[in-house]
C-alpha positions as CSV (number, residue, x, y, z in Angstrom):
1,M,0.1,0.0,0.0
2,P,2.8,2.5,0.8
3,A,4.3,1.8,-2.7
4,M,1.1,2.4,-4.3
5,K,0.8,5.8,-2.5
6,A,4.4,6.7,-3.7
7,L,3.8,5.9,-7.3
8,P,1.8,8.9,-8.2
9,F,4.4,11.3,-6.7
10,M,7.1,9.5,-8.6
11,L,5.2,9.9,-11.8
12,T,4.7,13.5,-11.2
13,Y,8.2,14.2,-10.0
14,W,9.9,12.8,-13.2
15,K,7.4,12.8,-16.0
16,L,5.0,15.9,-15.9
17,P,6.1,18.6,-18.2
18,G,4.7,21.3,-15.8
19,I,7.5,20.7,-13.3
20,S,10.6,22.6,-14.4
21,V,14.1,20.9,-14.4
22,K,15.2,23.5,-11.7
23,C,12.2,22.5,-9.5
24,R,13.0,18.7,-9.9
25,A,16.7,19.4,-9.1
26,G,15.9,21.2,-6.0
27,M,13.6,18.5,-4.9
28,G,16.3,15.9,-5.7
29,A,18.8,18.1,-3.6
30,D,16.5,18.1,-0.5
31,K,16.2,14.3,-0.6
32,N,20.0,14.0,-1.0
33,L,20.5,16.4,2.1
34,T,18.2,14.2,4.0
35,M,20.2,11.1,3.1
36,I,23.5,12.9,4.0
37,A,22.0,14.1,7.4
38,K,21.2,10.4,8.3
39,T,24.7,9.0,7.3
40,S,27.3,8.5,9.9
41,P,30.1,11.1,9.6
42,H,32.7,8.5,10.1
43,R,31.4,6.4,7.3
44,R,31.4,9.3,4.9
45,W,35.1,9.8,5.7
46,W,35.7,6.2,5.1
47,M,34.1,6.4,1.9
48,L,36.4,9.4,1.0
49,A,39.5,7.4,1.9
50,S,38.5,4.5,-0.3
51,L,37.8,6.9,-3.0
52,W,41.4,8.3,-2.3
53,T,43.1,5.0,-2.8
54,L,41.3,4.5,-6.3
55,Y,42.3,8.0,-7.4
56,A,45.9,7.4,-6.1
57,S,46.3,4.3,-8.2
58,F,44.8,6.2,-11.1
59,G,47.7,8.6,-10.8
60,L,50.3,5.9,-10.1
61,V,49.3,4.2,-13.4
62,A,48.6,7.2,-15.4
63,G,52.1,8.6,-14.7
64,S,54.0,5.4,-14.7
65,L,55.6,5.9,-18.1
66,A,57.1,9.5,-17.4
67,P,60.1,8.6,-15.2
68,L,61.1,5.7,-17.6
69,L,60.6,7.4,-20.9
70,S,64.1,7.1,-22.1
71,H,64.3,3.3,-21.2
72,I,60.9,2.4,-22.8
73,R,61.5,4.7,-25.8
74,N,64.9,2.9,-26.6
75,D,63.6,-0.6,-25.7
76,L,60.5,-0.3,-28.0
77,N,62.4,1.8,-30.6
78,M,60.1,4.7,-30.5
79,S,60.6,8.4,-31.7
80,H,59.8,11.4,-29.5
81,A,56.7,11.9,-31.5
82,A,55.5,8.2,-31.1
83,M,56.0,8.4,-27.5
84,G,54.0,11.5,-27.3
85,A,51.1,9.9,-29.1
86,A,51.3,7.0,-26.7
87,L,51.3,9.4,-23.7
88,G,48.1,10.9,-25.2
89,A,46.3,7.5,-26.0
90,W,44.3,7.3,-22.9
91,P,43.0,10.8,-23.0
92,F,42.1,10.2,-26.5
93,V,39.8,7.1,-25.5
94,Y,38.6,8.9,-22.4
95,L,37.5,11.6,-24.7
96,A,35.3,9.3,-26.7
97,V,33.7,7.5,-23.7
98,S,33.6,10.0,-20.9
99,A,30.3,11.5,-21.7
100,V,28.7,8.0,-22.0
101,V,30.4,7.1,-18.6
102,G,28.8,9.9,-16.9
103,K,25.3,8.8,-17.9
104,V,26.2,5.3,-16.9
105,L,27.3,6.5,-13.4
106,D,24.0,8.4,-13.0
107,R,22.2,5.1,-13.6
108,V,24.2,2.5,-12.1
109,G,25.9,4.3,-9.1
110,V,29.5,4.9,-8.1
111,R,30.0,1.6,-6.3
112,V,29.7,-0.4,-9.5
113,G,31.3,2.3,-11.8
114,L,34.4,2.9,-9.4
115,S,35.0,-0.9,-9.2
116,L,35.0,-1.3,-12.9
117,G,37.3,1.6,-13.2
118,A,39.9,0.0,-10.8
119,V,39.9,-3.3,-12.8
120,L,40.4,-1.6,-16.1
121,I,43.2,0.7,-14.9
122,G,44.8,-2.5,-13.4
123,V,44.5,-4.2,-16.9
124,S,46.1,-1.2,-18.5
125,G,49.2,-1.5,-16.2
126,L,49.6,-5.2,-17.1
127,L,49.4,-4.7,-20.9
128,R,52.0,-1.9,-20.5
129,G,54.3,-4.4,-19.2
130,A,53.5,-6.8,-21.9
131,A,54.0,-4.2,-24.7
132,Q,56.4,-5.3,-27.5
133,S,56.1,-2.1,-29.8
134,G,54.9,1.5,-29.9
135,T,51.7,0.2,-31.1
136,G,51.3,-2.3,-28.4
137,L,52.2,0.4,-25.7
138,W,49.5,2.8,-27.3
139,F,46.9,0.2,-26.9
140,A,47.9,-0.5,-23.3
141,V,47.7,3.1,-22.5
142,A,44.5,3.5,-24.3
143,V,42.8,0.9,-22.2
144,F,43.4,3.3,-19.3
145,G,41.1,5.7,-20.8
146,L,38.3,3.3,-20.6
147,G,38.7,2.8,-16.9
148,G,39.9,6.5,-16.0
149,P,36.4,8.1,-16.5
150,F,34.8,5.9,-14.0
151,I,37.2,7.3,-11.4
152,S,37.5,10.9,-12.2
153,I,33.7,11.3,-13.0
154,G,32.6,9.1,-10.3
155,A,34.6,11.0,-7.6
156,P,32.7,14.3,-7.8
157,K,29.4,12.3,-8.1
158,L,30.3,10.5,-4.7
159,V,31.1,13.9,-3.1
160,T,27.7,15.4,-4.0
161,Q,26.0,12.2,-2.6
162,W,27.9,11.8,0.6
163,F,28.8,15.5,1.8
164,A,26.8,18.7,2.2
165,S,27.7,21.8,0.2
166,H,29.8,23.3,3.0
167,E,32.0,20.2,3.4
168,R,32.6,19.6,-0.4
169,G,35.3,22.1,-1.0
170,L,37.5,20.2,1.7
171,A,36.2,16.8,0.3
172,V,37.1,17.7,-3.4
173,G,40.4,19.2,-2.2
174,V,41.2,15.9,-0.4
175,Y,40.6,13.5,-3.1
176,S,42.2,15.7,-5.6
177,T,45.5,15.2,-3.9
178,A,45.3,11.4,-4.6
179,P,46.4,11.2,-8.1
180,S,49.2,13.6,-7.5
181,V,50.3,11.4,-4.5
182,G,50.1,8.3,-6.8
183,S,52.1,10.2,-9.5
184,I,54.8,11.2,-6.9
185,V,55.1,7.8,-5.6
186,G,55.6,6.6,-9.2
187,L,58.2,9.3,-10.0
188,V,60.1,8.3,-6.7
189,V,60.1,4.6,-6.9
190,A,59.9,3.7,-10.7
191,D,63.6,3.9,-11.3
192,P,64.6,2.1,-8.1
193,L,62.0,-0.6,-8.8
194,R,63.5,-0.9,-12.4
195,I,66.9,-1.4,-11.0
196,F,65.6,-3.9,-8.6
197,F,63.6,-5.9,-10.9
198,G,66.2,-5.4,-13.8
199,D,63.4,-4.6,-16.3
200,W,61.0,-1.7,-16.5
201,R,58.2,-4.0,-17.4
202,W,57.8,-5.4,-13.9
203,V,57.3,-1.9,-12.6
204,M,54.2,-1.7,-14.8
205,V,53.1,-5.0,-13.3
206,T,53.6,-3.7,-9.8
207,F,51.6,-0.6,-10.3
208,A,48.8,-2.6,-11.9
209,C,48.6,-4.9,-8.8
210,A,48.2,-1.7,-6.7
211,S,45.2,-0.6,-8.6
212,L,43.6,-4.1,-8.3
213,L,44.2,-3.9,-4.7
214,S,42.7,-0.6,-4.3
215,G,39.5,-1.8,-6.1
216,L,39.2,-4.7,-3.5
217,F,39.6,-2.0,-0.6
218,W,36.8,0.1,-2.4
219,V,34.5,-3.0,-2.6
220,G,35.0,-3.8,0.9
221,V,34.4,-0.3,2.2
222,G,31.9,0.9,-0.4
223,G,28.8,-1.1,0.8
224,S,25.6,0.6,0.3
225,N,25.4,4.2,-1.2
226,P,23.1,7.0,-0.6
227,D,22.4,7.1,-4.4
228,T,20.4,3.8,-4.0
229,A,17.8,5.8,-2.2
230,M,18.0,8.9,-4.4
231,P,15.8,9.4,-7.5
232,R,17.5,8.6,-10.7
233,S,18.7,11.2,-13.0
234,Q,16.4,13.2,-15.1
235,N,15.8,12.2,-18.7
236,E,17.4,15.4,-19.8
237,S,19.9,15.4,-22.7
238,N,23.3,16.8,-22.4
239,S,22.2,19.6,-24.7
240,A,20.6,21.3,-21.9
241,L,24.0,21.5,-20.1
242,W,25.8,22.5,-23.3
243,G,23.2,25.4,-23.5
244,D,24.2,26.8,-20.2
245,P,26.8,29.7,-20.7
246,T,28.4,28.9,-17.3
247,V,29.0,25.2,-18.2
248,R,30.3,26.1,-21.7
249,R,32.9,28.5,-20.1
250,L,33.9,25.8,-17.7
251,L,34.3,23.3,-20.5
252,F,36.6,25.6,-22.3
253,L,38.5,26.2,-19.1
254,A,38.7,22.3,-18.6
255,F,40.3,22.2,-22.0
256,M,43.0,24.5,-21.2
257,I,43.7,23.0,-17.8
258,F,44.1,19.6,-19.0
259,F,46.3,20.5,-22.1
260,V,48.9,21.9,-19.8
261,G,48.5,19.4,-17.0
262,H,48.8,16.2,-19.2
263,A,51.6,17.8,-21.3
264,L,53.6,18.5,-18.1
265,T,52.8,15.1,-16.7
266,G,54.4,13.4,-19.5
267,W,57.2,15.6,-20.4
268,M,58.4,17.6,-17.4
269,P,60.9,14.9,-16.3
270,E,62.5,15.0,-19.8
271,M,62.4,18.6,-20.0
272,L,64.5,19.0,-16.7
273,H,66.5,16.1,-17.8
274,S,67.5,17.8,-21.0
275,G,69.2,20.3,-18.8
276,L,71.5,19.8,-15.9
277,W,69.4,17.2,-14.0
278,S,70.0,13.5,-14.0
279,T,67.1,11.0,-14.8
280,R,66.6,10.3,-11.1
281,G,67.1,14.0,-10.1
282,A,64.5,15.1,-12.6
283,A,62.0,12.7,-11.2
284,W,62.6,13.7,-7.7
285,L,62.2,17.3,-8.4
286,T,59.0,16.7,-10.3
287,A,57.7,14.7,-7.5
288,T,58.7,17.5,-5.1
289,G,56.6,20.0,-7.1
290,M,53.6,17.7,-7.0
291,T,54.1,17.4,-3.1
292,V,53.9,21.1,-2.9
293,G,50.8,21.0,-5.2
294,V,49.2,18.3,-2.8
295,I,49.5,20.7,0.2
296,G,48.1,23.5,-1.9
297,S,45.2,21.3,-2.9
298,L,44.4,20.6,0.7
299,L,44.4,24.4,1.6
300,I,43.2,26.3,-1.4
301,P,39.9,24.8,-2.6
302,G,38.2,24.6,0.8
303,R,39.2,28.0,1.9
304,V,38.5,30.0,-1.2
305,T,35.0,31.3,-1.5
306,P,32.9,30.6,-4.5
307,Q,32.9,34.3,-5.9
308,A,36.7,34.5,-5.4
309,R,37.6,31.2,-7.3
310,P,37.8,32.7,-10.7
311,K,40.2,35.3,-9.5
312,V,42.4,32.9,-7.7
313,L,42.4,30.6,-10.8
314,A,43.5,33.7,-12.9
315,A,46.4,34.4,-10.7
316,M,47.6,30.8,-10.6
317,F,47.5,30.6,-14.3
318,G,49.3,33.9,-14.6
319,A,52.1,32.5,-12.3
320,M,52.3,29.2,-14.3
321,A,52.6,31.0,-17.6
322,I,55.9,32.7,-16.2
323,A,57.1,29.6,-14.2
324,V,57.1,27.3,-17.2
325,W,60.0,29.2,-19.0
326,A,62.2,28.1,-16.0
327,L,61.9,24.5,-17.4
328,A,64.1,25.5,-20.5
329,I,66.3,28.5,-19.8
330,T,67.1,29.2,-16.2
331,P,69.6,27.7,-13.5
332,Q,68.7,24.8,-11.3
333,L,67.8,26.9,-8.2
334,I,65.1,28.9,-10.1
335,Q,63.8,25.7,-11.6
336,V,63.2,24.4,-8.1
337,V,60.8,27.4,-7.2
338,A,59.2,27.3,-10.5
339,V,58.3,23.6,-10.4
340,A,56.8,24.2,-7.1
341,V,54.6,27.0,-8.5
342,I,53.7,24.7,-11.3
343,G,52.9,21.8,-8.9
344,I,50.4,24.1,-7.0
345,V,48.6,25.1,-10.2
346,R,48.4,21.7,-11.7
347,V,47.0,20.0,-8.5
348,S,44.6,22.9,-7.5
349,S,43.2,24.0,-10.8
350,V,41.1,20.9,-11.4
351,P,39.3,20.7,-8.1
352,M,38.7,24.6,-8.2
353,A,37.0,24.2,-11.6
354,M,35.1,21.2,-10.5
355,L,33.8,23.1,-7.5
356,L,32.7,25.9,-9.8
357,L,30.8,23.2,-11.8
358,M,29.1,21.8,-8.7
359,S,27.7,25.3,-7.9
360,A,26.5,26.1,-11.4
361,P,22.6,26.4,-11.2
362,R,22.0,24.1,-14.0
363,V,23.9,21.2,-12.5
364,S,21.9,19.5,-9.8
365,D,23.4,16.7,-7.6
366,V,21.5,13.9,-9.7
367,R,23.0,15.3,-12.8
368,M,26.6,15.4,-11.5
369,G,27.5,12.4,-13.6
370,A,26.5,13.9,-16.9
371,A,28.0,17.3,-16.1
372,G,31.2,15.5,-15.0
373,G,31.3,13.6,-18.1
374,L,31.0,16.7,-20.2
375,F,33.7,18.5,-18.1
376,F,36.2,15.6,-18.6
377,T,35.3,15.1,-22.2
378,A,36.4,18.7,-22.8
379,G,39.4,18.4,-20.5
380,E,40.6,15.2,-21.9
381,L,40.5,16.9,-25.6
382,G,43.2,19.1,-24.1
383,G,44.6,16.1,-22.6
384,V,45.0,14.4,-25.9
385,T,46.2,17.5,-27.6
386,G,49.0,18.5,-25.0
387,P,51.3,15.5,-24.7
388,W,51.1,15.1,-28.5
389,F,51.6,18.8,-29.5
390,I,54.7,19.0,-27.2
391,G,56.1,15.7,-28.5
392,I,55.9,17.3,-32.1
393,A,57.3,20.5,-31.0
394,R,60.3,18.7,-29.4
395,Q,60.8,16.5,-32.4
396,N,61.1,19.4,-34.6
397,A,63.5,21.6,-32.5
398,V,66.8,21.2,-30.9
399,D,65.4,21.9,-27.5
400,F,62.2,22.3,-25.5
401,V,61.8,26.1,-25.8
402,P,59.1,26.0,-28.5
403,A,57.2,23.5,-26.4
404,V,57.6,25.8,-23.4
405,T,56.3,28.7,-25.5
406,V,53.2,26.7,-26.4
407,L,52.7,25.9,-22.6
408,S,53.2,29.4,-21.6
409,L,50.7,30.9,-24.1
410,V,48.0,28.3,-23.2
411,A,48.5,29.1,-19.4
412,M,48.1,32.9,-20.4
413,I,44.9,32.3,-22.2
414,S,43.7,30.2,-19.4
415,A,44.3,33.3,-17.0
416,V,42.6,35.7,-19.4
417,A,39.6,33.4,-19.6
418,C,39.2,33.2,-15.6
419,W,39.4,37.1,-15.6
420,R,36.7,37.1,-18.1
421,F,34.6,34.9,-15.8
422,T,35.0,37.3,-13.0
423,K,33.8,40.2,-15.2
424,S,30.9,38.4,-16.5
425,G,29.3,37.8,-13.2
426,F,28.4,34.3,-14.0
427,F,29.5,32.9,-10.6
428,D,27.7,35.6,-8.5
429,H,24.8,33.6,-7.5
430,D,23.7,31.7,-4.6
């Protein structure tokens, strides 16, 4: 009998055209707040911790090639351009599937989606270790693009389901440190592991096992989700999100952020090594910069008010536009400072932009999967372009100066775009 009474409400809530999207979003948000209030705080943070391990393995496997580029390239007889294409393989696949993955997550929930992501990332690591050619390596990295979206799109969706709005800045800042920590670990231990095993391939297998173990941890901790008691996503096409000016500007910003971020993830150790740094020294310096970025990500996103976020992003990208020049033309001491600045911008810019997306009026909690899918689709379009473009620039020059010029220009455009966001007043809303 209670189910029969609930049926008319469900039909009215989801089907009647007289109820606006904004109204349905607000009703869904109220239900979500009710579920959050009934959830144990300790359980929420355990969920965040298990999400953190998944995202850390994401960063570990994603950055596994960077500290070993020279060894892998020589072993597989690859050119700089071919290696650049391999580094950009997973963003290419990610770009093709992320919008679909966002909708899938809205339907099946984050528990299933995040588990599937961990498995696919682990498979990617195993295939990297088995690669026998540049083509094989490209395919192995491309598999990562199938699993990556489930993690990166599922993470903000989990936060909107488990955390109230005043907690989301901290939660997003915390989980955003995970891929950087994973990359740091990879940068630091990859070469020692290569020496220990005597082959770079076993390093890839080790990192793959870490991803599979993080998936088991998530399955054990994940349990039931608030989203199982929430209404399903509205039957609203992505064109409704595309049509919102705030969302469109954030998608443009995502492209620029990921262009620079993925390019530097793949090529920064090689840039430093082309100067006065040894292979291990370049890896350690890159890891140090990311460590500083992790600290910044814990402090910046949760402390900056929504209205101030575009201004802070503009200042950060302006600093990066200057700092990247230190990678090519300055002494080692200045490079240390510049790498720290770059680390802060790389790690903090994505959660800052994601928080802006979460606060956009058109993006309700139950639409976060679809909105996140669009965000990362635009982002990974830049992620595909960045490493490949830098590889082409390096292939056709005697040094990395042309590549650094491109990175500086993109960072400056990002700063101007954020400044325009501030002037437009798009984010001055409740």
